[in-house]
C-alpha positions in Angstrom: -66.2 27.9 -133.6 -64.1 26.9 -136.6 -60.5 25.8 -136.5 -59.6 28.9 -138.5 -61.2 31.2 -135.9 -59.5 29.4 -133.1 -56.1 29.6 -134.9 -56.7 33.3 -135.6 -57.6 34.1 -132.0 -54.7 32.2 -130.7 -52.3 34.0 -133.0 -53.8 37.3 -132.1 -53.6 36.6 -128.4 -50.0 35.5 -128.7 -49.1 38.7 -130.6 -51.1 40.8 -128.1 -49.3 39.3 -125.2 -45.9 40.2 -126.6 -47.0 43.6 -127.9 -48.6 44.6 -124.7 -45.6 43.5 -122.6 -43.2 45.3 -124.9 -45.0 48.6 -124.5 -45.3 48.5 -120.7 -42.7 49.5 -118.2 -40.9 46.6 -116.6 -42.9 47.0 -113.3 -46.2 46.6 -115.2 -45.2 43.7 -117.4 -46.5 41.1 -114.9 -50.2 42.1 -115.6 -52.1 43.1 -118.6 -55.7 44.4 -118.9 -57.8 41.5 -120.1 -60.2 42.2 -123.0 -63.2 41.6 -120.7 -61.9 44.3 -118.4 -60.2 42.2 -115.7 -56.6 41.5 -115.1 -54.8 38.5 -116.4 -51.3 37.2 -115.5 -48.7 37.8 -118.2 -45.1 37.1 -118.7 -43.5 34.5 -116.4 -45.3 35.9 -113.3 -47.6 32.8 -112.9 -44.7 30.4 -113.3 -42.6 29.0 -110.4 -39.6 31.0 -109.1 -37.1 28.9 -111.0 -38.8 29.6 -114.3 -39.1 33.4 -113.6 -35.4 33.5 -112.7 -34.5 31.6 -115.9 -36.6 33.9 -118.1 -34.9 36.9 -116.6 -31.5 35.3 -117.1 -32.2 34.7 -120.8 -32.4 38.4 -121.5 -34.7 37.7 -124.4 -37.7 39.8 -123.2 -36.0 43.0 -124.4 -36.0 41.7 -128.0 -39.8 41.9 -128.1 -40.0 45.6 -127.4 -41.3 48.1 -129.9 -44.2 46.1 -131.3 -47.5 47.9 -131.7 -50.4 45.5 -131.2 -53.2 48.0 -130.3 -55.1 47.1 -133.5 -55.0 43.4 -132.6 -56.3 44.2 -129.2 -59.3 45.9 -130.7 -59.9 42.9 -133.1 -59.8 40.5 -130.1 -62.4 42.5 -128.3 -64.6 42.4 -131.3 -64.3 38.6 -131.7 -65.1 38.0 -128.0 -68.1 40.3 -128.1 -70.0 37.7 -130.1 -69.0 34.6 -128.1 -71.0 32.7 -125.6 -69.9 32.1 -122.0 -68.1 28.9 -122.8 -66.3 30.3 -125.8 -65.2 33.4 -123.8 -64.0 31.1 -121.0 -61.9 28.9 -123.4 -60.4 32.0 -125.0 -59.6 33.6 -121.7 -57.9 30.3 -120.6 -55.8 30.3 -123.8 -54.9 33.9 -123.5 -53.8 33.4 -119.9 -51.7 30.5 -120.9 -50.0 32.1 -123.9 -47.9 34.7 -122.1 -46.3 32.3 -119.6 -45.7 29.6 -122.2 -44.0 32.1 -124.6 -41.9 33.6 -121.8 -40.9 30.0 -120.7 -39.7 29.2 -124.2 -37.3 32.2 -124.1 -35.3 30.3 -121.5 -31.9 29.2 -122.9 -31.8 25.9 -121.1 -33.9 23.5 -123.2 -34.8 21.2 -120.3 -36.0 24.1 -118.0 -37.8 25.8 -120.9 -39.7 22.6 -121.6 -40.7 22.0 -118.0 -41.7 25.7 -117.5 -43.7 25.8 -120.7 -45.5 22.6 -119.8 -46.5 23.9 -116.4 -48.2 26.8 -118.2 -49.7 24.4 -120.7 -51.1 22.1 -118.1 -52.5 25.0 -116.1 -54.3 26.0 -119.3 -55.8 22.5 -119.5 -57.0 22.9 -115.9 -58.5 26.3 -116.7 -60.3 24.9 -119.8 -61.6 21.9 -117.7 -63.1 24.5 -115.3 -65.0 26.0 -118.2 -66.7 22.8 -119.2 -67.4 22.0 -115.6 -69.2 25.4 -115.3 -70.9 25.5 -118.7 -71.1 22.0 -120.1 -74.1 19.7 -120.2 -72.5 16.3 -120.9 -71.7 14.1 -117.9 -69.0 12.2 -119.7 -67.3 15.4 -120.8 -67.4 16.7 -117.2 -65.9 13.4 -116.0 -63.1 13.8 -118.5 -62.6 17.4 -117.2 -62.4 16.2 -113.6 -59.8 13.6 -114.7 -57.9 16.3 -116.6 -57.8 18.5 -113.6 -56.5 15.8 -111.3 -53.9 14.4 -113.7 -52.6 17.8 -114.9 -52.4 19.0 -111.3 -50.4 16.0 -110.3 -48.0 16.5 -113.3 -47.6 20.2 -112.4 -46.6 19.2 -108.9 -44.0 16.7 -110.4 -42.6 19.3 -112.7 -42.3 21.9 -109.9 -40.4 19.2 -107.9 -38.1 18.6 -110.9 -37.4 22.3 -111.2 -36.4 22.5 -107.5 -34.0 19.7 -108.0 -32.7 20.5 -111.4 -33.1 24.1 -112.6 -30.0 25.4 -110.9 -28.0 22.2 -111.8 -29.1 22.5 -115.5 -28.0 26.1 -115.6 -31.4 27.7 -116.1 -29.8 30.4 -118.2 
């Protein structure tokens, strides 16, 4: 897959995330139908409580309403139809990560936004490592994937601890 294709798919998935969220009632914004037919977590739902509270407090989610991204959804389905299992896995990991990362960066408190966004980003790295562990052939790449999972998991735990200690103190608004 070329860099251009990856960039285009990432842009499409980001736009789809916001467009789909904007068109759904508030009660349905936590999940979105995945292009492969399954459900994927959207918005801040997969983030820690402190992040979800801060996203809600920001009031920025309403600014994204009214966007029609149905054409982009169809394009994404077309792109994924020709991908192999690994490519689909990586794209699904990226799409799962995009919504929570974008929601986190709507948080007004810069410190909390960074930590919440990085939690989603690190979880994306873990999800991508899972793909290479399932589909990869190279022992060295798989070893790096295991290391990534361990280190990113530890960092997520540290960031969650930081949120518990600092999110309310920092304002999280």
